[in-house]
PDB file of N, CA, C and O in Angstrom:
ATOM      1  N   MET A   1       6.944  -3.629 -15.131  1.00  0.00           N
ATOM      2  CA  MET A   1       5.721  -2.972 -15.179  1.00  0.00           C
ATOM      3  C   MET A   1       5.645  -1.823 -14.452  1.00  0.00           C
ATOM      4  O   MET A   1       6.366  -1.715 -13.460  1.00  0.00           O
ATOM      5  N   LYS A   2       4.900  -0.939 -14.764  1.00  0.00           N
ATOM      6  CA  LYS A   2       4.725   0.442 -14.012  1.00  0.00           C
ATOM      7  C   LYS A   2       3.244   0.565 -13.359  1.00  0.00           C
ATOM      8  O   LYS A   2       2.253   0.123 -13.940  1.00  0.00           O
ATOM      9  N   VAL A   3       3.199   1.084 -12.338  1.00  0.00           N
ATOM     10  CA  VAL A   3       2.021   1.345 -11.653  1.00  0.00           C
ATOM     11  C   VAL A   3       1.882   2.824 -11.196  1.00  0.00           C
ATOM     12  O   VAL A   3       2.913   3.448 -10.946  1.00  0.00           O
ATOM     13  N   GLU A   4       0.788   3.362 -11.085  1.00  0.00           N
ATOM     14  CA  GLU A   4       0.627   4.713 -10.517  1.00  0.00           C
ATOM     15  C   GLU A   4       0.230   4.646  -9.009  1.00  0.00           C
ATOM     16  O   GLU A   4      -0.516   3.763  -8.587  1.00  0.00           O
ATOM     17  N   CYS A   5       0.706   5.518  -8.299  1.00  0.00           N
ATOM     18  CA  CYS A   5       0.423   5.614  -6.808  1.00  0.00           C
ATOM     19  C   CYS A   5      -0.988   6.157  -6.697  1.00  0.00           C
ATOM     20  O   CYS A   5      -1.304   7.185  -7.297  1.00  0.00           O
ATOM     21  N   VAL A   6      -1.886   5.449  -5.901  1.00  0.00           N
ATOM     22  CA  VAL A   6      -3.224   5.809  -5.623  1.00  0.00           C
ATOM     23  C   VAL A   6      -3.384   6.991  -5.044  1.00  0.00           C
ATOM     24  O   VAL A   6      -4.476   7.544  -5.171  1.00  0.00           O
ATOM     25  N   SER A   7      -2.277   7.660  -4.250  1.00  0.00           N
ATOM     26  CA  SER A   7      -2.472   8.740  -3.546  1.00  0.00           C
ATOM     27  C   SER A   7      -1.981   9.946  -4.375  1.00  0.00           C
ATOM     28  O   SER A   7      -2.760  10.864  -4.631  1.00  0.00           O
ATOM     29  N   CYS A   8      -0.764   9.958  -4.778  1.00  0.00           N
ATOM     30  CA  CYS A   8      -0.067  11.124  -5.519  1.00  0.00           C
ATOM     31  C   CYS A   8      -0.090  11.000  -7.073  1.00  0.00           C
ATOM     32  O   CYS A   8      -0.031  11.985  -7.810  1.00  0.00           O
ATOM     33  N   GLY A   9      -0.173   9.832  -7.473  1.00  0.00           N
ATOM     34  CA  GLY A   9      -0.328   9.617  -9.053  1.00  0.00           C
ATOM     35  C   GLY A   9       1.310   9.452  -9.648  1.00  0.00           C
ATOM     36  O   GLY A   9       1.597   9.349 -10.841  1.00  0.00           O
ATOM     37  N   HIS A  10       2.221   9.455  -8.582  1.00  0.00           N
ATOM     38  CA  HIS A  10       3.480   9.209  -9.050  1.00  0.00           C
ATOM     39  C   HIS A  10       3.751   7.704  -9.777  1.00  0.00           C
ATOM     40  O   HIS A  10       3.175   6.711  -9.335  1.00  0.00           O
ATOM     41  N   GLU A  11       4.541   7.631 -10.758  1.00  0.00           N
ATOM     42  CA  GLU A  11       4.627   6.375 -11.332  1.00  0.00           C
ATOM     43  C   GLU A  11       5.836   5.433 -10.688  1.00  0.00           C
ATOM     44  O   GLU A  11       7.011   5.768 -10.538  1.00  0.00           O
ATOM     45  N   LEU A  12       5.290   4.308 -10.387  1.00  0.00           N
ATOM     46  CA  LEU A  12       6.366   3.179  -9.627  1.00  0.00           C
ATOM     47  C   LEU A  12       6.646   2.229 -10.640  1.00  0.00           C
ATOM     48  O   LEU A  12       5.818   1.739 -11.408  1.00  0.00           O
ATOM     49  N   ASN A  13       8.055   1.959 -10.592  1.00  0.00           N
ATOM     50  CA  ASN A  13       8.605   1.027 -11.549  1.00  0.00           C
ATOM     51  C   ASN A  13       8.629  -0.220 -10.811  1.00  0.00           C
ATOM     52  O   ASN A  13       9.334  -0.215  -9.802  1.00  0.00           O
ATOM     53  N   LEU A  14       7.949  -1.394 -11.126  1.00  0.00           N
ATOM     54  CA  LEU A  14       7.856  -2.675 -10.481  1.00  0.00           C
ATOM     55  C   LEU A  14       8.518  -3.740 -11.497  1.00  0.00           C
ATOM     56  O   LEU A  14       8.203  -4.930 -11.499  1.00  0.00           O
ATOM     57  N   ASP A  15       9.446  -3.182 -12.336  1.00  0.00           N
ATOM     58  CA  ASP A  15      10.148  -4.064 -13.319  1.00  0.00           C
ATOM     59  C   ASP A  15      11.362  -4.886 -12.773  1.00  0.00           C
ATOM     60  O   ASP A  15      12.552  -4.716 -13.041  1.00  0.00           O
ATOM     61  N   HIS A  16      10.735  -5.910 -11.863  1.00  0.00           N
ATOM     62  CA  HIS A  16      11.669  -6.851 -11.172  1.00  0.00           C
ATOM     63  C   HIS A  16      10.956  -8.199 -11.196  1.00  0.00           C
ATOM     64  O   HIS A  16       9.728  -8.231 -11.122  1.00  0.00           O
ATOM     65  N   TRP A  17      11.661  -9.285 -11.294  1.00  0.00           N
ATOM     66  CA  TRP A  17      10.996 -10.656 -11.344  1.00  0.00           C
ATOM     67  C   TRP A  17      10.176 -10.869  -9.957  1.00  0.00           C
ATOM     68  O   TRP A  17       9.163 -11.569  -9.940  1.00  0.00           O
ATOM     69  N   VAL A  18      10.598 -10.325  -8.977  1.00  0.00           N
ATOM     70  CA  VAL A  18       9.744 -10.493  -7.788  1.00  0.00           C
ATOM     71  C   VAL A  18       8.287 -10.110  -7.906  1.00  0.00           C
ATOM     72  O   VAL A  18       7.390 -10.750  -7.358  1.00  0.00           O
ATOM     73  N   PHE A  19       8.091  -9.008  -8.668  1.00  0.00           N
ATOM     74  CA  PHE A  19       6.760  -8.473  -8.929  1.00  0.00           C
ATOM     75  C   PHE A  19       5.933  -9.115  -9.869  1.00  0.00           C
ATOM     76  O   PHE A  19       4.756  -8.766  -9.961  1.00  0.00           O
ATOM     77  N   ASP A  20       6.505 -10.223 -10.748  1.00  0.00           N
ATOM     78  CA  ASP A  20       5.771 -10.949 -11.750  1.00  0.00           C
ATOM     79  C   ASP A  20       4.460 -11.598 -11.190  1.00  0.00           C
ATOM     80  O   ASP A  20       3.369 -11.471 -11.746  1.00  0.00           O
ATOM     81  N   ASP A  21       4.654 -12.250 -10.125  1.00  0.00           N
ATOM     82  CA  ASP A  21       3.608 -12.980  -9.405  1.00  0.00           C
ATOM     83  C   ASP A  21       3.691 -12.492  -8.021  1.00  0.00           C
ATOM     84  O   ASP A  21       4.417 -13.157  -7.283  1.00  0.00           O
ATOM     85  N   TYR A  22       3.095 -11.462  -7.509  1.00  0.00           N
ATOM     86  CA  TYR A  22       3.004 -10.809  -6.259  1.00  0.00           C
ATOM     87  C   TYR A  22       1.552 -10.357  -5.868  1.00  0.00           C
ATOM     88  O   TYR A  22       0.648  -9.957  -6.602  1.00  0.00           O
ATOM     89  N   GLU A  23       1.582 -10.535  -4.481  1.00  0.00           N
ATOM     90  CA  GLU A  23       0.364 -10.014  -3.711  1.00  0.00           C
ATOM     91  C   GLU A  23       0.859  -9.601  -2.447  1.00  0.00           C
ATOM     92  O   GLU A  23       1.292 -10.399  -1.617  1.00  0.00           O
ATOM     93  N   GLY A  24       0.797  -8.180  -2.255  1.00  0.00           N
ATOM     94  CA  GLY A  24       1.196  -7.477  -0.966  1.00  0.00           C
ATOM     95  C   GLY A  24       1.195  -6.184  -1.157  1.00  0.00           C
ATOM     96  O   GLY A  24       0.549  -5.618  -2.039  1.00  0.00           O
ATOM     97  N   SER A  25       2.113  -5.502  -0.124  1.00  0.00           N
ATOM     98  CA  SER A  25       2.257  -4.114   0.060  1.00  0.00           C
ATOM     99  C   SER A  25       3.354  -3.599  -0.824  1.00  0.00           C
ATOM    100  O   SER A  25       4.369  -4.230  -1.118  1.00  0.00           O
ATOM    101  N   VAL A  26       3.022  -2.302  -1.245  1.00  0.00           N
ATOM    102  CA  VAL A  26       4.169  -1.507  -2.159  1.00  0.00           C
ATOM    103  C   VAL A  26       4.061  -0.179  -1.554  1.00  0.00           C
ATOM    104  O   VAL A  26       2.981   0.340  -1.271  1.00  0.00           O
ATOM    105  N   LYS A  27       5.380   0.440  -1.332  1.00  0.00           N
ATOM    106  CA  LYS A  27       5.358   1.869  -0.920  1.00  0.00           C
ATOM    107  C   LYS A  27       5.698   2.755  -2.004  1.00  0.00           C
ATOM    108  O   LYS A  27       6.512   2.408  -2.860  1.00  0.00           O
ATOM    109  N   CYS A  28       5.097   3.936  -2.025  1.00  0.00           N
ATOM    110  CA  CYS A  28       5.432   4.968  -3.003  1.00  0.00           C
ATOM    111  C   CYS A  28       6.600   5.524  -2.423  1.00  0.00           C
ATOM    112  O   CYS A  28       6.460   5.873  -1.251  1.00  0.00           O
ATOM    113  N   PHE A  29       7.706   5.697  -2.929  1.00  0.00           N
ATOM    114  CA  PHE A  29       8.844   6.490  -2.323  1.00  0.00           C
ATOM    115  C   PHE A  29       8.776   8.042  -2.645  1.00  0.00           C
ATOM    116  O   PHE A  29       9.642   8.811  -2.228  1.00  0.00           O
ATOM    117  N   PHE A  30       7.766   8.434  -3.361  1.00  0.00           N
ATOM    118  CA  PHE A  30       7.551   9.823  -3.426  1.00  0.00           C
ATOM    119  C   PHE A  30       6.790  10.287  -2.247  1.00  0.00           C
ATOM    120  O   PHE A  30       7.252  11.172  -1.528  1.00  0.00           O
ATOM    121  N   CYS A  31       5.629   9.726  -2.010  1.00  0.00           N
ATOM    122  CA  CYS A  31       4.679  10.297  -0.954  1.00  0.00           C
ATOM    123  C   CYS A  31       4.541   9.527   0.372  1.00  0.00           C
ATOM    124  O   CYS A  31       3.886   9.929   1.334  1.00  0.00           O
ATOM    125  N   SER A  32       5.359   8.160   0.306  1.00  0.00           N
ATOM    126  CA  SER A  32       5.247   7.427   1.230  1.00  0.00           C
ATOM    127  C   SER A  32       3.911   6.581   1.436  1.00  0.00           C
ATOM    128  O   SER A  32       3.828   6.001   2.518  1.00  0.00           O
ATOM    129  N   ARG A  33       3.036   6.461   0.692  1.00  0.00           N
ATOM    130  CA  ARG A  33       1.821   5.880   0.858  1.00  0.00           C
ATOM    131  C   ARG A  33       1.926   4.331   0.474  1.00  0.00           C
ATOM    132  O   ARG A  33       2.423   3.914  -0.573  1.00  0.00           O
ATOM    133  N   ILE A  34       1.431   3.624   1.395  1.00  0.00           N
ATOM    134  CA  ILE A  34       1.331   2.012   1.165  1.00  0.00           C
ATOM    135  C   ILE A  34       0.210   1.781   0.271  1.00  0.00           C
ATOM    136  O   ILE A  34      -0.854   2.380   0.425  1.00  0.00           O
ATOM    137  N   MET A  35       0.413   0.902  -0.698  1.00  0.00           N
ATOM    138  CA  MET A  35      -0.652   0.277  -1.497  1.00  0.00           C
ATOM    139  C   MET A  35      -0.707  -1.227  -1.451  1.00  0.00           C
ATOM    140  O   MET A  35       0.323  -1.848  -1.190  1.00  0.00           O
ATOM    141  N   GLU A  36      -1.726  -1.792  -1.663  1.00  0.00           N
ATOM    142  CA  GLU A  36      -1.896  -3.200  -1.785  1.00  0.00           C
ATOM    143  C   GLU A  36      -1.875  -3.565  -3.327  1.00  0.00           C
ATOM    144  O   GLU A  36      -2.755  -3.071  -4.032  1.00  0.00           O
ATOM    145  N   VAL A  37      -0.952  -4.375  -3.879  1.00  0.00           N
ATOM    146  CA  VAL A  37      -0.875  -4.665  -5.188  1.00  0.00           C
ATOM    147  C   VAL A  37      -1.096  -6.157  -5.406  1.00  0.00           C
ATOM    148  O   VAL A  37      -0.681  -6.932  -4.544  1.00  0.00           O
ATOM    149  N   LYS A  38      -1.619  -6.549  -6.318  1.00  0.00           N
ATOM    150  CA  LYS A  38      -1.862  -7.864  -6.758  1.00  0.00           C
ATOM    151  C   LYS A  38      -1.427  -8.124  -8.381  1.00  0.00           C
ATOM    152  O   LYS A  38      -2.094  -7.579  -9.260  1.00  0.00           O
ATOM    153  N   THR A  39      -0.446  -8.856  -8.674  1.00  0.00           N
ATOM    154  CA  THR A  39       0.068  -9.121 -10.059  1.00  0.00           C
ATOM    155  C   THR A  39       0.043 -10.759 -10.260  1.00  0.00           C
ATOM    156  O   THR A  39       0.063 -11.538  -9.307  1.00  0.00           O
ATOM    157  N   ALA A  40       0.000 -11.125 -11.515  1.00  0.00           N
ATOM    158  CA  ALA A  40       0.011 -12.395 -11.886  1.00  0.00           C
ATOM    159  C   ALA A  40       0.739 -12.408 -13.286  1.00  0.00           C
ATOM    160  O   ALA A  40       0.384 -11.545 -14.089  1.00  0.00           O
ATOM    161  N   LYS A  41       1.674 -13.255 -13.640  1.00  0.00           N
ATOM    162  CA  LYS A  41       2.401 -13.363 -14.816  1.00  0.00           C
ATOM    163  C   LYS A  41       2.761 -12.003 -15.589  1.00  0.00           C
ATOM    164  O   LYS A  41       2.720 -11.813 -16.805  1.00  0.00           O
ATOM    165  N   GLY A  42       3.147 -11.050 -14.510  1.00  0.00           N
ATOM    166  CA  GLY A  42       3.555  -9.636 -15.001  1.00  0.00           C
ATOM    167  C   GLY A  42       2.503  -8.686 -15.387  1.00  0.00           C
ATOM    168  O   GLY A  42       2.700  -7.649 -16.021  1.00  0.00           O
ATOM    169  N   ILE A  43       1.340  -9.126 -14.945  1.00  0.00           N
ATOM    170  CA  ILE A  43       0.046  -8.230 -15.227  1.00  0.00           C
ATOM    171  C   ILE A  43      -0.418  -7.869 -13.975  1.00  0.00           C
ATOM    172  O   ILE A  43      -0.558  -8.689 -13.068  1.00  0.00           O
ATOM    173  N   VAL A  44      -0.717  -6.443 -13.849  1.00  0.00           N
ATOM    174  CA  VAL A  44      -1.268  -5.859 -12.654  1.00  0.00           C
ATOM    175  C   VAL A  44      -2.800  -6.030 -12.611  1.00  0.00           C
ATOM    176  O   VAL A  44      -3.525  -5.579 -13.497  1.00  0.00           O
ATOM    177  N   TYR A  45      -3.273  -6.730 -11.493  1.00  0.00           N
ATOM    178  CA  TYR A  45      -4.739  -7.053 -11.420  1.00  0.00           C
ATOM    179  C   TYR A  45      -5.528  -6.233 -10.553  1.00  0.00           C
ATOM    180  O   TYR A  45      -6.725  -6.026 -10.755  1.00  0.00           O
ATOM    181  N   SER A  46      -4.815  -5.714  -9.494  1.00  0.00           N
ATOM    182  CA  SER A  46      -5.481  -4.653  -8.751  1.00  0.00           C
ATOM    183  C   SER A  46      -4.436  -3.920  -7.940  1.00  0.00           C
ATOM    184  O   SER A  46      -3.386  -4.455  -7.583  1.00  0.00           O
ATOM    185  N   ILE A  47      -4.798  -2.565  -7.642  1.00  0.00           N
ATOM    186  CA  ILE A  47      -3.925  -1.581  -6.776  1.00  0.00           C
ATOM    187  C   ILE A  47      -5.096  -0.987  -5.957  1.00  0.00           C
ATOM    188  O   ILE A  47      -6.155  -0.632  -6.475  1.00  0.00           O
ATOM    189  N   SER A  48      -4.813  -0.905  -4.605  1.00  0.00           N
ATOM    190  CA  SER A  48      -5.790  -0.339  -3.702  1.00  0.00           C
ATOM    191  C   SER A  48      -5.091   0.046  -2.486  1.00  0.00           C
ATOM    192  O   SER A  48      -4.087  -0.552  -2.099  1.00  0.00           O
ATOM    193  N   PRO A  49      -5.611   1.047  -1.871  1.00  0.00           N
ATOM    194  CA  PRO A  49      -5.093   1.588  -0.484  1.00  0.00           C
ATOM    195  C   PRO A  49      -5.232   0.495   0.415  1.00  0.00           C
ATOM    196  O   PRO A  49      -6.131  -0.320   0.209  1.00  0.00           O
ATOM    197  N   PRO A  50      -4.447   0.364   1.407  1.00  0.00           N
ATOM    198  CA  PRO A  50      -4.627  -0.711   2.458  1.00  0.00           C
ATOM    199  C   PRO A  50      -6.033  -0.629   3.113  1.00  0.00           C
ATOM    200  O   PRO A  50      -6.712   0.379   2.919  1.00  0.00           O
ATOM    201  N   ALA A  51      -6.466  -1.576   3.828  1.00  0.00           N
ATOM    202  CA  ALA A  51      -7.684  -1.577   4.475  1.00  0.00           C
ATOM    203  C   ALA A  51      -7.627  -0.671   5.758  1.00  0.00           C
ATOM    204  O   ALA A  51      -6.560  -0.624   6.370  1.00  0.00           O
ATOM    205  N   ILE A  52      -8.528  -0.070   6.131  1.00  0.00           N
ATOM    206  CA  ILE A  52      -8.491   0.734   7.260  1.00  0.00           C
ATOM    207  C   ILE A  52      -8.691  -0.240   8.491  1.00  0.00           C
ATOM    208  O   ILE A  52      -9.627  -1.040   8.497  1.00  0.00           O
ATOM    209  N   THR A  53      -7.896  -0.162   9.407  1.00  0.00           N
ATOM    210  CA  THR A  53      -7.869  -1.271  10.556  1.00  0.00           C
ATOM    211  C   THR A  53      -8.203  -0.333  11.821  1.00  0.00           C
ATOM    212  O   THR A  53      -8.230   0.894  11.731  1.00  0.00           O
ATOM    213  N   GLU A  54      -8.419  -0.940  12.840  1.00  0.00           N
ATOM    214  CA  GLU A  54      -8.773  -0.313  14.180  1.00  0.00           C
ATOM    215  C   GLU A  54      -7.383   0.280  14.747  1.00  0.00           C
ATOM    216  O   GLU A  54      -6.305  -0.304  14.641  1.00  0.00           O
ATOM    217  N   SER A  55      -7.550   1.344  15.273  1.00  0.00           N
ATOM    218  CA  SER A  55      -6.427   1.639  15.914  1.00  0.00           C
ATOM    219  C   SER A  55      -5.839   1.043  17.115  1.00  0.00           C
ATOM    220  O   SER A  55      -6.562   0.680  18.043  1.00  0.00           O
ATOM    221  N   LYS A  56      -4.521   0.920  17.147  1.00  0.00           N
ATOM    222  CA  LYS A  56      -3.903   0.146  18.136  1.00  0.00           C
ATOM    223  C   LYS A  56      -3.677   1.018  19.567  1.00  0.00           C
ATOM    224  O   LYS A  56      -3.104   0.593  20.570  1.00  0.00           O
ATOM    225  N   ARG A  57      -4.181   2.132  19.416  1.00  0.00           N
ATOM    226  CA  ARG A  57      -3.958   3.147  20.514  1.00  0.00           C
ATOM    227  C   ARG A  57      -4.746   2.657  21.783  1.00  0.00           C
ATOM    228  O   ARG A  57      -5.942   2.382  21.694  1.00  0.00           O
ATOM    229  N   ASN A  58      -4.174   2.572  22.761  1.00  0.00           N
ATOM    230  CA  ASN A  58      -4.837   2.080  24.124  1.00  0.00           C
ATOM    231  C   ASN A  58      -5.934   3.166  24.584  1.00  0.00           C
ATOM    232  O   ASN A  58      -5.580   4.252  25.043  1.00  0.00           O
ATOM    233  N   PRO A  59      -7.308   2.802  24.429  1.00  0.00           N
ATOM    234  CA  PRO A  59      -8.220   3.747  24.710  1.00  0.00           C
ATOM    235  C   PRO A  59      -8.154   4.207  26.304  1.00  0.00           C
ATOM    236  O   PRO A  59      -8.729   5.248  26.618  1.00  0.00           O
ATOM    237  N   ALA A  60      -7.555   3.545  27.164  1.00  0.00           N
ATOM    238  CA  ALA A  60      -7.327   4.081  28.471  1.00  0.00           C
ATOM    239  C   ALA A  60      -6.398   5.260  28.694  1.00  0.00           C
ATOM    240  O   ALA A  60      -6.430   6.034  29.652  1.00  0.00           O
ATOM    241  N   LEU A  61      -5.525   5.278  27.612  1.00  0.00           N
ATOM    242  CA  LEU A  61      -4.793   6.453  27.464  1.00  0.00           C
ATOM    243  C   LEU A  61      -5.336   7.721  27.166  1.00  0.00           C
ATOM    244  O   LEU A  61      -4.910   8.786  27.613  1.00  0.00           O
ATOM    245  N   ALA A  62      -6.351   7.564  26.347  1.00  0.00           N
ATOM    246  CA  ALA A  62      -7.193   8.689  25.752  1.00  0.00           C
ATOM    247  C   ALA A  62      -8.166   9.227  26.939  1.00  0.00           C
ATOM    248  O   ALA A  62      -8.640  10.361  26.884  1.00  0.00           O
ATOM    249  N   GLU A  63      -8.396   8.458  27.872  1.00  0.00           N
ATOM    250  CA  GLU A  63      -9.418   9.175  28.898  1.00  0.00           C
ATOM    251  C   GLU A  63      -8.608  10.141  29.876  1.00  0.00           C
ATOM    252  O   GLU A  63      -7.464   9.983  30.302  1.00  0.00           O
ATOM    253  N   THR A  64      -9.443  11.112  30.104  1.00  0.00           N
ATOM    254  CA  THR A  64      -8.828  11.898  31.087  1.00  0.00           C
ATOM    255  C   THR A  64      -9.445  11.629  32.543  1.00  0.00           C
ATOM    256  O   THR A  64     -10.533  11.085  32.734  1.00  0.00           O
ATOM    257  N   GLY A  65      -8.586  12.091  33.526  1.00  0.00           N
ATOM    258  CA  GLY A  65      -8.867  11.781  34.858  1.00  0.00           C
ATOM    259  C   GLY A  65      -9.895  12.845  35.506  1.00  0.00           C
ATOM    260  O   GLY A  65      -9.973  12.878  36.734  1.00  0.00           O
ATOM    261  N   ASP A  66     -10.607  13.629  34.805  1.00  0.00           N
ATOM    262  CA  ASP A  66     -11.593  14.469  35.211  1.00  0.00           C
ATOM    263  C   ASP A  66     -12.840  13.709  36.225  1.00  0.00           C
ATOM    264  O   ASP A  66     -13.782  14.377  36.650  1.00  0.00           O
TER     265      ASP A  66
END
């Protein structure tokens, strides 16, 4: 099966038995964007960009000592 990258539109080939019943991340090797893909019985049910999560940056490092 083939899917289109949600970011750049590049066609991704998911023709492998691993993706017949799959739910998880897939990386576009053209633009490096990660997408969440859900398939069942070889049919794509959803493709979406990953959820935006909170930054893991330490807020104490962002503060200045002024």
